[in-house]
Structures are given as C-alpha cells and as structure tokens.
N, C-alpha and C positions, 0 to 999 in steps of 0.2 A: 527548457522543455515544459510545456503546459501540463498541469495536473487536473484531472477531472474527478470530482467527488460524486460517487454513485452509491445508492443504497444496495447492499449486497443482495437482499431478497428480491428486490425489483429487477436487478440485473439478471439473476438466475432465472426469474420468471420469463424475462424476455429471451433468454438463451434456451429456455425450455428444458432445463435440467439443472441439478445442483452439483456443486463442486466442493471438495475439501479445499482449504486454503492452498495446500501444496499443489493440487491439481490445477487450480486456477492460475497460480504463479507459473506453472509449466505452460499453460495455454497462452498466457500473456507473452512469455519469452518466445514461444514458437511464432507468434504473430508479430513480434517486433515492438511490443510495448512492455510496461513493467508495473507490477503491483507495488506502489511506493509505500503505502501505509494502510493499516487497518485500524479504524477508530470508531467513535460514536458521535452522534449529533451533539450530545451534551458536552463531550470532550472538546469538540470544535468550538462551540460557543464559549466554553470556559476559557479556552486558550485565547480567543479573540478579545474577551473582556478581561483577561489577566486575572481570572479567578482561580481559586484552588480547585483542582480537578476532582470531581466526585467519583466514587467507585461505580463502575458500570453495573447495571441491573439486567436481569434476564429480558426485560421489556425494551431495552434500548436498541434502536436500529443500528445495525452494523454498517459502517460506511467504508467503502473501498476507495482509496485514493490511487488513481491509475495515471501513470505518466505516459503521455502519447507524443509522437514526433511533432515538432513545431509546425510542419507543413501539412499535417493531416487534419485539416479543418473539419472533415466529416466525422472525426472521432471525438469531438469536443462535447458530446452529450450522450445520454443513455441510448437514444434511438439510433444514432449513427454507429456507436460502438457495438451495440448488440447486433445490429444488422451485419456489420462487417465480420464479427466473430461467427455468426450463424453461417454466413457464406463460406468462411474459411473452414468451418467444420463440415461443410457439405449438407447443412440442414436447410438451406434456402438457395434459391437461384438469384442471379444478379437481376435486380429490377430494371425495367425500362421506363424511363421518365418521359412524359409527353406533355406538350403544350396544347391546351384545349383549342379545338378548331372553331374559332368564331370569326366573323367578318370584322373588318376594321371599323365599320359603322357601329357595331355593338360593343366594341372594346372600350374599356375605361381609358381616358386620355390624360396625360400629364403635359401641360404646356410650360415650356421653360422660357423665362424672360431673359433679355440680354444682360441685365445688371448682375445676374448670378455669376457671370464670368469674372467679376471683380473680387469674388471671395470663395465660392464653392461651385464650380461650373457644371458638375455632372450630377445626374439623377437617373436611377433605374428603378423599376417598379414591377410588382407582380401581385396576383390575388390567389389566396388559398380558399377555394370555394367549398362550402359544406363540411367544414372541419368540426371535429368533436373533441373538446378538451375535457380531461378530468384534472384533478388537482396536481397529480404527478406530471402529466404531459405539459400542463400549463406552466408549472415551475421550470420544467426542462426547456420550454420555449423561451422563457425570459433569461434563463441561465446561459443558453447558447448565445444569445445576443451579447451578454456581458463578456463571455469568453472570446467571441470574435472581436469585440471592441478592444480588448486587451491585447489580442494577438495580431492578426492580419491588419486590423483597422488602425493599429498604432495609437491606441488611446483616443480614438475618434478623429485623429488629425487627417487620416487618409479617407476613411469612410465612417459614416454614422447611420445607424439603422433605426428606422421608425416603423412601428407596427400599430395598426389601427383597426377598430371595428368598422368595417365597410358599411354596415347597415345604418350607422349613425351619420353617414356622410352623403353628400350628393355631388357626383362628378359633373363635368370634368374638373380636373385639379390644375392648379397653377403653382409653379415653383418660381419664387420671386426673391429679390434682394432689395430691402427698403431701409431707410433711416430708422434707427431704433425707436424713436418716439412715435412713429407711425404704426408700430406693431403692438396690438393689444389682444390679450387672451388669458384664459385661466389655465395655468400649467397643471400638469399631472400631480395628483395628490394634494391640490390646493382648491380653495373655494373662492378666492379673491382674484379679481381681474388685475393683471399687471401690464405695464408697458415693458418693452424689451429692455430698455436701459435700466428700469427699476429692477428687473429680474437679475441683471448682472450684480447689482449690489445685494439683492436678497440672497443669492446663492453663494456669496463669498463666505458665508458662515456654514455652508452645507459641506460636510466632510466628503461626500461622494461626488458632488457636481462641481465644486469650486476648481478642481484641477482641469476642467474642460473649458472654463471661461476664457482663458487666455487665447484660445484658438480663434475667437471672433471679437472679443470685447474691444479691441483697439481699431476695428474696422469702421468705416463711415456707414456701411450698410450691413445688415444682418440677413442671412438666408431665412426664408419662411415659406411654408407650403399651405395653400388655401384650397378649400373646395369651392364649388360654384356659389355657395351662400356666404362666402368670405369667412367661413369657420376655419380657424387655424388648426391644422393637423399637427405641425411640429415647428420648433425653432431649432433646426439642426446646427451644430451637433450637441445642443445642451439638453433640451427637454421636449417631450411631446405635449400636446394639449390634452386637458382632462376630458373634453367632449367626446373624443374618439377612443378613449382607453379601452383596451380589450379586457374581457372577463372570462370566467368559466362558461358563460352562456353565449359567448361570441361564436357565430357560425361562419362568418366570412371575414377573412383577415386581409387587409390591404397593407402591403409591405413596400416601403420606399427607402432607398439607400442613396443619400447624397454623398458626394465625394470630390476629392481633388485628384483622384487616380481612378480612371474609368475601368481599368483592368481589375483592380482590387474590388471595385464596386460590383462588377459582374460575378466575381468569385463568391463574394459575401452573399449576394442575392441567391445564387444557385445553391449555396450551402444551406441557407435558411429554408428555401422552398423544397429542395429534394429531401431534406431531413424530416420535415413535418407534413409533406404530402401524403405520407402513410396514414395520417388521421383524416384525410379528406374523404368525402362521400365517393368520389371517383379516385380510387387509390393511385398515387403516383402521377396524377394529372394536375397541372398548374394552369391557371387562367392568365393570359398575357395582358400586358398594358402597353399602349403606344405612347412613346415619349416624343413630343414634337418640339423641335428646337426653334429658337426665335428667327432663324434664317429659313424656316420652312421645311428643313430636312426632318425626317422622322426615323425612329428605330423601334422595334418591338422587343420587349423583354418579358421573361427571361429567355436566353438561348440555351436550350437543354440538348442541343444536338451533340452527338458523339463525334470525335475526330479520330481519324485513322493514322496509325504509325506503323511503318514496316521496319522490322528489326532483324538483322541477320542471325540465324541460329548460331553460327560460328562465333559471333560477338558475345552472345550470352554464355555459351559453354566455355569459351576461351577465358572469359573474365572470371567465371565462377570456379573453373578448374574441374568440372564434372562433365563427363560425356552423357548428354541427354538427347533423346529423340524428340522430334517435332511434337508428337502427341503428348509426351510427358510435359513439355514446356507449356503447351496450351492449357493443359489441365491445371498446372500449378498457377498460371496466371488467372484462370477463372476463380480459383480460391481467393485471389487478391482483388476481386471485383473488376477484372479486366477481361472482356471478351476477346478471345484470340483464336486464330485458325491458321492453317498453313496457307502461305501466299503463293498461289499458282502451283507450278510444278517444281519450283526451286526449293532452296533451304532457308527461306525467309519466313518470319512470323508476322502476320497481319494482326495488329492489336487495335481494338476499338476502346478508346478512353472515354468513360462516362463523365457527366458533368460533376459528379461527386469527387473525382480524382484530379483536382487542379494541380496536384503535386507532380504529375507525370508530364515532364517537359522534354525528355531526351531519352534515347535508347538505354542509357545507363540507369534511368529510373525503372525501366521495365526489367532490366537485368537484376536490379536490387530486389524487386518483388519476387522474381523467380528464386533468388537465393534465400529469401525469407521463407517462402512457401516450401522450398526443398528442405530447409533446416540448416542453420549455420553449423550445428554440431555434427551434421551428417557429411559436411564437406571435408574431404581428407586434407590433413595438414601436409604441407610440402615446403621445402626450402629450395628456392631457385638457385641453380648452379651459378648463374651470372650475378647473383646478389652478393655483394661484398661490402662490408662496413667501411666508412670513410676512415682514412688513417688517423685523423684527429680524434674520432670517437673510439677507435681501438686504443690509442694512447691514453685517452681519458679513463677508459675502463681499467687499463693496466695500473694507472696511478691510483685509482679508487681502491683497487684490490690491495695494493701495497700499504696504503695509509690505513685501511681498515684492519689489516693484520698487525699494524703498529698500535692498535688499541683505540683508534679514533672512531667516532660515530658520524655517519654522513647526515647532513641536513640539506634541505632545499628551501631557498628563500626567494622572495619576490624579486623580479628583475626591475620593477619600478619602485621608487622610493621618493621621499620628499627632498626638496632642495636643502633643507636644514640638515637632514640626516646625511646627505651625500657630501656636504661641505662643512657647515658651521659646527656640527656636533663632532666632526673629526679634526677640528682645528684647521681646516683647509679653507683657502679663499677661492671663490668662484671666479676664474679668469675669463669666463664666457666662451672659452675655446675648446672645452673638453666634453661637456655634458649635453646630451640631446634632450631638449625641453618638450614636454607633452603640450600640444596646443590647446586642448580642451580637457583638462584632467577631471576625472569624476570626483576626486576629493584631493585634499592637500597632502594625503599620504602617497599619492602617485603622480608627482609633478615632473620627475625626470627619470631617464633610464640610468641605472646605476653605472658608475665609472669604476667601482670597486666592490668586491664582495664583503668588505669589512662592515658596512652598516647593517646588513642583514644578519651577519654572524653575531655582532654585538647585541642586536635586538633579541636574537634567539637566547643568548645567555641572560640578558636582562629580564626576559619573561620567565626564565627558568632558574633564577638565582638561588632559589631554595632547594634546588636539586642537590643531592650529595656530591661533594667535591672529591677529586677534581672533575671538572667538565672538560672533555676532550672531543671536539667536533671538527669536521672539515666539510668543504664543499668544492665541487668542480663544476663551474658554470660560466656563462657568458656575461661579459660587460660590453657596453657600446660606447664608442668614442667618436666624436666628430672627426671627419676625414674628408678633406676637399678632393682628394684623389679618387674617391669612389663616386659612382654616378648617383648614388642616393645620399651622398654627403656624410655618411657615417659607416663605421665598420665594427664588426663583432670581434671580440678577443676572448679566447678560452683561458680562464684563470683557475689556479688552484689556491685555496685558502685553508689554513688550519689554525685552530685556536685552543690554547690551554688555559683554563681558569682554575685557580686553587690558591691555597694559603701561600705556597711558594710560587715564585714567578714562572717556573717551568721553561725558562729561556733555553736551558740546555736540551730540553725535549724538542723544542721547535728547531733548534740548531741541528740536532741529530736527525730530525725528519728531513731537513734539507740534504744532509749527507746521504741519507738512505735513498731519496729520490734520484740524486745524481748518480749513485751507485747503480741503481736499476737502469738508468739511461746510459750506463757505460761511460760516464764522464769523470775523469780524475780531478782531484783537488790539486791546483797548481799555484805557483807563486804569483803575486800580483803583477799584472801586465802580460802574463803568458796567455795566449789565445788558444791553446790546445785543450783547455779544460775549463774549470770554474774556480773562482776565488771570491772572497767577501771583503768588503771595505766599509769603513765607517760611513754612515749616512746621516742626513739631517732632515728627516721627515717630521712634520708637526704632530702627526697622530701617535708617534712613538716617543718614549722617554729619551732625552738627549744623553748620548754616551752609552746607551743600552740598545742600540739598533745597528743594523748593517744592511748594505745592499748586496744583492747577488749578481755577479758578473759572469756571464756564460759566453765563452769564446769571443770575448771583447765587447759583448753587449749586455747592458743592464736588463735583467729580466724580472727582478722582484726585490722585495724587502722583507725583513723579519726583525722582531725586537719586542721589548716590553711596551705595552700600550700605555700611553700617557694617562696619569690619574684624572686629568680634566675630562678626557674623552670617556673614561670609565664612568665618571660621575654623570656625564651627559646621558649615558644609557642606563643609569641607575644600577651599576654593577659595583658591589662593595669589595670584591676580591681582586687581587692582581691577575692580569691576563698577559699572555704572550701570544703573538700573532705572526703568521707567515702568509705572504701572498706573492705568487709568481705567475708569469705568463708561460703556459706550457707549449704554446704554438711555436716558440723559438726552437724547441727540440726537433721539430720537423723541417726546419729551414737549413739545417747544417748539412 
C-alpha cells in the first residue's frame, strides 16, 4: 500500500477545517484509508540519513503519513486526497473535467517515428495552460510524478512522465528512437552537454537514476523527444532536458508520457492533468495534443470523457447485506466521486465514472464504494446458515485447543524456506522428488516450499534460545509435496508439530502428547500389526537421535515420527539445549 506524506496544516487548510488526531483517524477509516504515522520533516530526514533523531520543537511541521489503496492513483498527493475528502464530507461537488475546444490546426502535435516501436512505442501528451504554482503545489506536482513512477509505472518500465515549460519550446514535437551517440543534450540539473551513451556511464554513480538505466542501456536505439528546433525535451525513461525544466514561474506545462503500455499511459496522463488542472486559469480544463503515428493515424489526448456503467440495485444490496433504496445508493456513490442516478424505471443504478477513478472496472468496485460510504461498522454482522467450516479446519482447531491446554504455545512460521534448511540442516538428502522449488526466489531464504514443519520450529527456538526454559511450542500448518497425480503437480498436507526444549529431553512429554491426541481422536493403543488403532515402532530418521525415536502407525499407515532431535541438527540451528520433536499428518484422521 502506498504511503503519502502530507503536512498536517496544509491538509487541514485544504479541507477547510481542523481535526484532532482522533477525529482525522476516524475520517480516514470512514473513507477507506489509514493514518499510518505522525512525524516531522526533521525526523524523516534524520531517519533517511541514519542520524540520531532530534527532539521536536514547536516550530516543526507535523507530517501525516497516510496509507491509501494501491489502485487509487488520484489520492497520491495533497490535491487529490483533499478533494476526495471534501467531496466525501459534502463540502464540494464532483468536478467536471473538460478538454479545451480548439481546432486540430491549432493543437500542438507530437509526431511518432517508426523506430520507437523497437524500444518504447507509445506516447501520450497534454498541456496545462495558465497554471499558477506556489512552492507547495510545485513540490506536490513533482512528488506525484515520483509516486506514479513507483506505483502504476512500475519504476518507469511501463510509463515514464516528462513535464516541461512549454514557453521554452517550439512545436511541433517529434518522438524518435536514435543510436545513443547521435543524441546530445544538457540533462536536468547539469550544465555540460552529454551524448546519450556518456549519460549512461555518468548516471551509474547516481543513487536515484542508476536503477532506471537498465531499462534502455542495452538497446541499440534510445527514445528521445525533440521540439521543432531539435531541442531535446527528454531521454525517457531516464532524464529530462535542462532547457525545458519547469520552475515556480512556469505558466504552461507540456506533459508527455512515453510507455510500453498504452492503457497505463492514459491513466497516468489523466491522473496528472486532472489533479493539477485545479491550478489552471480555466479550472479543470486541459488543452489537448494530437499524437500522429508514423502510419498516418492520429489520436487526441487526454481522453477525459466519463464512461457509464449500469449496476443492479439488487447486486449492491445483496452483496453488502443492507436494504438500501435507489436514492440512498446514488447519494452514497456521489460521496465517492461517482455521479449516479436511477436507470429508467427499473431498479438499476446508472453510474458515470470520471477520469480520476481508473480503479472502477466492474460492478463490484461500485458496490465496494457504496459499502465504504455507508460505513463498514454500520453493516450488521451475520453468519450465513449455509456457511460451514471444512472438516479439516474443524479438526485443526480441535487439535490446537487440546495442545494449548497441554501447556504448549502456538507459533506460525513461513511456508517457504531455503534448500539448506529443508534438507542439509536436518541431515536429510534432497532426492529431487519431494520439494517444490521456487522458480524465481526473492532471496536464498525462500527457495523451496517446506516439506516439514521442523525447520521453522527449530528456527523459532534458535532465535529465542535465551527465553526461559522449557520452551514448549506447536504448529498446525500445511506443507507441500510433489505429486504427479495432481493436475498442478503438487499437493498440500496438513501437519501437526510440537517441540519441547529444555535441560531434560522431554521425550516423555512428546510421547504423552501423542497419546493425548490419539485419545481425543478416539483411537486406542494396540499391539504392533493391529490395524484397529495406533502403535509405535522404532524408526531411523536422520534428524532424530538413533535409538531415541519412533514412527507412529495409525490403522496400518505411517502418519508421523517423534523423538529426540539429533545434536548435529540442533547445532545447525544454534540451539544449545536438548529438544524433542513430534510431527504427524492429521489428514489421515479424516480418511478412516
């Protein structure tokens, strides 16, 4: 979930009233966002630079860190968030965004060359005319670009945003793809002229830009945007040119978004222009730009038209579980920036989705907005008569309760682990036929899906070895084993594990726990070979001490093992005290 940092006083000024922290937290909860942290600018800088945090003074600006949904791009800056909250509170009406009515002859034009298809084929553009920036809105404008780059733009791989002072440029513009040595310009915040290939080397030492170089550095051509004087606007997705840099004095902003995904590019452009069109001389009006492709086809951007969606009232009320009338639903949707009205004489709701709400894709999104505006806490709780837990989950809960009453504490461990933990550290050999391997693991700690609960349990004890002894823990969880009989090639198994760690082995405690579980399951202890109950036999597992381990046989099938953990295994997990361990497959209890 993205987090937006906003000055508290500036936010309250935009909301046209002040709130206590508790009141603002309640407002955030009602709107479906969360006040994540309250800090200061100094504290943020100190944390970034790993400095000792200074005590806050009365003059320090209070910063609210607000967590917003990942698909609500319109809430990623002060302007969008404040507008949404004002509409939610009934302090403002839903704005109508318009595209300026100018002829194609007078429109700025962006000509796209064929070579761009080799690297970054799409571009969309718009102009914010007569804009007025102050320091706060200017910083917010830059910050929104960064937030979008990190979010929907996927670190500029899908979309890269360029913003320019239009008065320093001369149209028409061209979007080209050229060999790096043929591109020369002065990049933003520099005074020296660079070739594009030189820039790649120059920015390898730049902490902010070096992570974007790999997007284009190995390509034979680089994307570049020129004006009619061959002035470079930008080298997307790396850097803009210094010539057209926007400042506080900029009055006309040219926005271009180059992309590998045209749908994402349109969303990004719409988000930028709708958010900051509020500062334009003609409020909420955006000047279009014609993009002309190399094949002669053309499109005009941005597209700020609303699209209509018809949603059955019964779907909304049935999903939420609250009987609502048409007028109530339409009023709730208007609080969420969705114009809505009754559709004809039926019981459907006609919803107009504005360009700011790219997250509305399906009737379920409309239903969710109704639920948010109605208030989740106002929806009555109910338990469906048809809702019944799965037998396996019922059994798991029963076993959890019994083991907890025996004095053990439940733990939850990762279902992914390293190959070393799953095999070598348990003295096991990888036969390549049991463990599911992760194809592209994020780190070496998450290479395989666990085939036993033992590694996680031993890691837990290893990290808590200074805890007072004895340590008595258990877990009921899934492991995954390769299984050719399944369509996905693997199957889940619900296991129970319990561990006793202390100066004494605790073998008798683990053994008694086995007896208690079998007693709860109504299974008697029987002689070896008898399939009417359970019995134990000597086993030979490498993770246990030889001669101090046993296998559990239930109705003729081996379902688990218990015993004293081998000293080598304990040493691998940095555990100094003896441990006894139990693991059994509880799914067998449901198969009899």
